[in-house]
C-alpha positions in Angstrom: 57.6 114.3 83.3 59.7 111.3 84.1 61.1 110.7 87.6 64.3 109.0 88.7 64.8 107.2 91.9 68.0 106.1 93.7 68.3 102.3 94.2 70.8 100.4 96.3 71.5 96.7 96.1 73.6 96.6 99.3 73.4 98.3 102.6 76.4 100.6 102.0 76.6 100.2 98.2 76.6 102.7 95.5 73.3 104.4 94.6 72.1 103.9 91.0 69.5 106.0 89.3 66.5 104.2 87.7 63.4 105.4 85.9 60.6 105.3 88.6 57.9 105.1 85.9 54.4 105.3 87.4 55.3 103.7 90.7 54.8 105.7 94.0 58.0 104.9 95.9 59.4 105.9 99.3 62.7 105.3 100.9 63.1 101.7 102.2 60.7 100.2 99.6 61.9 97.0 98.0 61.7 96.8 94.3 62.7 94.7 91.3 64.7 96.6 88.7 66.1 96.0 85.2 69.9 95.7 85.1 72.4 94.8 82.5 72.6 91.3 84.0 68.8 90.8 84.2 66.4 91.6 87.0 67.8 92.7 90.4 66.4 93.0 93.9 67.1 96.4 95.5 65.6 99.0 97.8 64.9 102.7 97.5 67.7 104.8 98.9 66.5 108.3 97.8 63.0 109.5 97.0 61.9 110.0 93.3 62.9 113.3 91.7 61.9 114.9 88.4 64.5 114.2 85.6 65.9 117.5 84.4 66.4 118.1 80.7 70.2 118.2 81.0 70.1 114.8 82.8 67.8 113.2 80.2 70.6 112.4 77.7 71.1 108.8 78.6 68.0 106.6 79.1 67.7 105.0 82.5 66.9 101.4 83.3 63.4 101.0 84.7 61.9 99.9 88.0 60.2 96.7 86.9 57.8 96.2 89.8 57.5 96.6 93.6 58.8 93.5 95.3 56.1 90.9 96.0 55.9 88.0 98.5 57.2 85.7 95.8 60.2 87.9 95.2 61.1 87.8 98.9 60.8 84.0 98.8 63.1 83.9 95.8 65.6 86.1 97.7 65.5 83.7 100.6 66.2 80.7 98.2 69.1 82.6 96.8 70.6 83.1 100.3 70.3 79.4 101.0 72.0 78.7 97.6 74.8 81.2 98.5 75.4 79.4 101.8 75.6 76.0 100.1 77.9 77.4 97.4 80.2 79.0 100.0 80.6 75.7 101.9 81.1 73.7 98.7 83.7 76.2 97.4 85.7 76.1 100.7 85.9 72.3 100.4 87.1 72.5 96.8 89.7 75.2 97.6 91.1 72.8 100.3 91.1 69.9 97.8 93.0 71.9 95.2 95.2 73.6 97.8 94.7 77.1 96.5 96.1 80.1 98.2 92.9 82.1 98.4 90.6 83.4 101.1 87.0 83.1 100.1 84.7 85.3 102.2 81.4 85.9 100.3 79.2 84.4 97.6 76.4 86.4 95.9 73.7 85.0 93.6 71.9 86.9 90.9 68.2 87.4 91.5 67.2 84.8 88.9 69.8 82.3 90.4 71.5 82.0 87.0 74.9 83.3 88.2 77.1 82.9 91.3 79.8 85.4 92.1 82.6 84.2 94.5 84.6 87.0 96.3 88.0 86.2 97.6 91.3 87.8 98.7 94.8 86.6 97.9 98.3 87.9 98.1 99.0 87.0 94.4 97.3 85.7 91.3 95.4 82.4 91.6 94.8 79.9 88.9 91.2 79.0 89.7 90.2 77.4 86.3 89.8 73.9 87.8 87.8 75.4 90.7 85.4 77.1 88.3 84.9 73.8 86.4 84.0 72.0 89.6 81.6 74.7 90.7 79.8 74.8 87.4 79.5 71.1 87.4 78.0 71.2 90.9 75.5 74.0 90.6 74.8 74.2 86.8 75.0 78.0 86.8 77.4 80.6 85.5 80.3 81.1 87.9 82.4 84.3 88.3 85.5 84.5 90.6 86.3 88.0 91.8 89.5 89.0 93.6 89.1 92.1 95.7 91.2 94.1 98.2 91.3 93.7 101.9 89.3 97.0 102.4 86.5 95.7 100.2 86.4 92.5 102.3 85.9 94.6 105.4 83.2 96.6 103.7 81.3 93.5 102.6 81.7 91.5 105.8 81.2 94.3 108.2 82.3 94.4 111.9 83.0 96.6 114.9 85.8 99.2 114.8 88.1 100.2 117.7 85.7 103.1 118.4 83.0 100.5 119.3 80.8 101.4 116.4 80.0 99.6 113.2 82.6 99.9 110.5 82.2 103.2 108.5 82.8 101.4 105.2 80.0 98.9 105.7 77.7 101.5 107.3 77.6 104.5 105.0 80.8 104.9 102.9 80.2 104.4 99.1 83.8 104.6 98.1 87.3 104.5 99.6 89.3 107.8 99.6 93.1 107.8 99.9 94.5 107.8 103.5 98.0 108.8 104.5 100.1 108.7 107.6 100.4 112.5 107.4 96.7 112.8 108.3 97.3 110.9 111.5 100.2 113.2 112.3 98.2 116.4 111.7 95.5 115.1 114.0 98.0 114.5 116.8 97.5 110.7 116.9 100.0 108.1 117.8 101.9 106.9 114.7 101.9 103.3 116.0 100.3 101.3 113.1 98.4 99.1 115.5 96.6 102.2 117.0 95.6 103.9 113.7 94.7 100.8 111.6 91.2 99.5 111.1 89.9 95.9 111.1 91.3 95.5 107.6 94.8 96.3 108.7 94.9 99.5 106.7 94.9 103.1 108.0 91.5 104.0 109.4 89.1 105.6 106.9 87.9 108.1 109.5 91.3 109.8 109.2 90.2 111.0 105.8 86.9 112.6 106.5 88.1 114.2 109.7 91.2 115.7 108.0 89.3 118.7 106.6 87.9 119.6 110.0 91.4 119.5 111.6 92.8 121.6 108.9 90.1 124.3 109.3 90.5 124.4 113.0 94.3 124.6 112.8 94.1 127.9 110.8 93.7 129.8 114.0 96.6 128.1 115.7 100.2 129.4 115.8 102.6 127.0 114.0 104.7 124.6 116.0 108.0 126.2 116.7 106.6 129.7 116.9 107.5 131.9 119.9 104.3 133.3 121.5 103.6 135.6 124.4 100.7 134.5 126.6 99.2 135.6 129.9 101.0 132.6 131.4 104.4 133.4 130.0 106.5 133.4 126.9 107.5 130.2 125.2 107.8 128.0 122.1 104.7 126.1 120.7 105.4 122.4 120.9 102.0 120.8 120.5 98.4 121.5 119.4 95.3 120.3 121.2 92.9 121.1 118.4 89.8 119.6 120.0 90.2 121.5 123.2 91.4 124.7 121.5 94.6 124.7 123.5 98.4 124.7 122.8 101.4 123.4 124.7 104.3 125.7 125.3 107.9 125.2 126.4 109.0 128.1 128.5 112.5 129.5 128.7 113.2 127.6 131.9 112.4 124.2 130.1 109.0 123.6 131.7 106.0 122.9 129.6 102.5 124.4 130.2 99.2 124.0 128.3 97.1 127.1 127.7 94.2 128.2 125.7 94.3 130.2 122.5 92.5 133.1 124.1 95.5 133.7 126.4 97.9 134.5 123.5 98.9 138.1 123.5 101.1 138.2 120.5 103.3 136.0 118.2 106.9 136.6 117.3 
């Protein structure tokens, strides 16, 4: 039976399924695969699995070969070309006075195409820029405008937690993030404290939201009157991580107590 293998082209990019053929592949192996735009250089992200009949409707592109020393040399040449193209494009952008922020250049494996990634607040007329780049490098040129989050994912960096950015480390796609998530998690609503390197709300608010919602099911709602071993009062705050609540007593003082001290709710 045929086997499929998951291939990534970028460290935190999407995993694509390919026909493994007769190759014996393991996670981390570098391979050359067939893509819609020609051959591509990728690495094995998930071990080969048998293709089930229900998944065998659409034919998969094939793994062309395991990467050789010549393929690694070609990849290094492509990186040098990308650096040259980046510097050249920056120079042309300044000459044409275009309002765009170029941050990355990618070359196809056969060096027949250059893709320039940039951000901009509005639309940019880059037709003259493309003509200058084509004349300089004699390859097909594609300009791609992306959002600020995609820029952070592609460039990488260190978050305020001191670790590598989640989007560039393991996230394959961006999920919606809302200020309500930060409020539910008891975080400061100061935008500077809950925003990532991209200036948008931190992505970790999303994948931690479900955990906080599950933990809060056992908490009395804010505003409820509860009787505890330490006294009777109104719930004013939740400390979900420590499994504690803050109460305002009848005399106006506030105390923090554990959930296990609650006798009854009113």
